[in-house]
C-alpha positions, 0 to 999 in steps of 0.5 A: 528502540529495538532494531525492527524489520517492519516498514510502513509505507504511507501513500496518498496518491492514486494511479494517475501519479507516478509516486504510487509506482515508486512507493510500491517499487520501494515496498517490494524491494523492502520485502525482498530484503526480508522486511515485513511491509505494510502500505497504508493508503489514505486520501486518493491513495485508497483508489489503488485498492479498487480492483482494476484501478491500476490496470492501465498504469505503467510508468517507464522504466518501472513494472506496471503498477498492477503487477507491483501491487499483485507481487506485493500481496503475493510476497506477504505485504499488507495493504491497509486502506483507510476506511474513512477515506474509502467510504468517503469516495463511495468505494465497495469493500467487495471490489478491492484488490486481494489482500486489502484490509479496509481499516482505521489507523489501528493496525498501522499504529500497532506496528508503529508501537512495535518500532516500525520505520516509516516512509511517506509518499 
């Protein structure tokens, strides 16, 4: 297997769970190390892709969750929101955080085929 610089972070927790803050903190750290990072949101995690859903989430001593998500997108991170999970919750693709891709597992699986490493939260 090749030495990859791609990382996939899978996250199924919403803003009510501090795990979501930890996941985006780690994802941003990986970006700062020069890695290509994609976050695959599934189950309750897809709620993080809804614009405004994380506005009031702040787990001390971390940065605010909405700031972490914004920095992630600004710094080149990719957000994949599981389409079936998204649709199951009745969310609207027009009301998502900038840079969110509401998709199936295909793009994430493409990265896996290329040798991406994974972290699950």
